[in-house]
N, C-alpha and C positions, 0 to 999 in steps of 0.2 A: 476485397481481402486486405487486411492490414499488414503492413510490413512488420516483421518481428524483429525488434531491436534487442530483445532478450528472448532466449530460447523458451519455448512453451514448457519444457521440462523444468527449467529453473523456476518459472512462475508457479507451476503446479506444486513443485517441492516446497517453495517458499510459503504458499498459502496453506498447504497441508501442515507444515510445521507450525504455523501460527494457529490454525484451528485446533490442532492437538494441544498446544500449549495453553490456549485460552479455555479449552474444555477441562483440562486437568487442573489448571490453576487460574480460575477467574480473577480478574483484577491484576494479573501479573503484568510485568513490563518486559518488552523486548527492545533491545538496543540494536540499532543498525549503524554501522560505521564503515567508511571506506577512506581511502587516502585523501581524495579531494572533496568528496561529497557532491560531485557534479554528474556522475555517470549513472551506473545501474542502481546504486543505493537509493537515490531519491525516487526513481521510477518504481522500485519495489515497494517503498513506503507508500507512494501514491496508489499503487495497485491494492495494497492492504486497506487503505482508507476508503477507496472506491468499493471494494468488496464488503466493507463493513457498513456501507450505506451512504457515504459522502459523495456528493457530486464531484466530477473530475475537476471542475473549475475551482471548487473550494479546496480540494486536496492540493492542487498546484499552488494556490495562493498561500495556504498554510505552510507548505514546504518552503516556498520562496521567502516567506517572512523569516524563517529560521536559517535558511541557507541561500543567500543572494547568489544569483547566477545558476542555480540548480534548474535542471530540465531545459534542454535545448530544443530547437524547433522540431527535429525528428522525434524526439521523445514526447513533445507536446502533441504532435499529430497522432502518435501511437496511443497516448492516453485518451485523446479526444475520441478515437475510434474504438477504444476498448469497450467491450460490453460485459458488465458485471454478471456473474452467476450467483451473486450474494453468498459466496462461500464463507464469509466471516460474519454473517448475521445469524443470531441465535434466536430461536423461537421463544425461549423463556427469558424475557428481558430482565426479570428480577434476579435470576441467577447469573447471567452474563451481561453485566452493564457495559455499555460501550464507552470506555474511557481511553483517552489518548493523551499522552504527554510527549511533547516534542521540545527538543533543546537545540 
C-alpha cells in the first residue's frame, strides 16, 4: 500500500476537474500554481500527466526541467508506486488531442 502524501479525495477531485474541462473544451489549458512550486502542485501535475498516458519517469523529468527541485523523495516514491487508471485518456484521439504546455 502506498503512503498517501495527498488525500485521495484531492486527487479524485483534481482528475475529475481536468476530465470535465478537457471534455467540455478540448485543447484547453489548465494552469497550476502554488507559492514555491515544490509541494503538492508538481505532484498533481505529475498525476495528470501519468493519467494521460505518460510514464512517471518522463512526467518527473518534464516537471523538473521546468521547476528545479520539484518532487522530493517521498513524492517520488508516491509517484513511482502510483497506478494509473487512465482517467485522462480519451478514446477518440481526434477529438481530444493530448497536448501539454508547461512553463
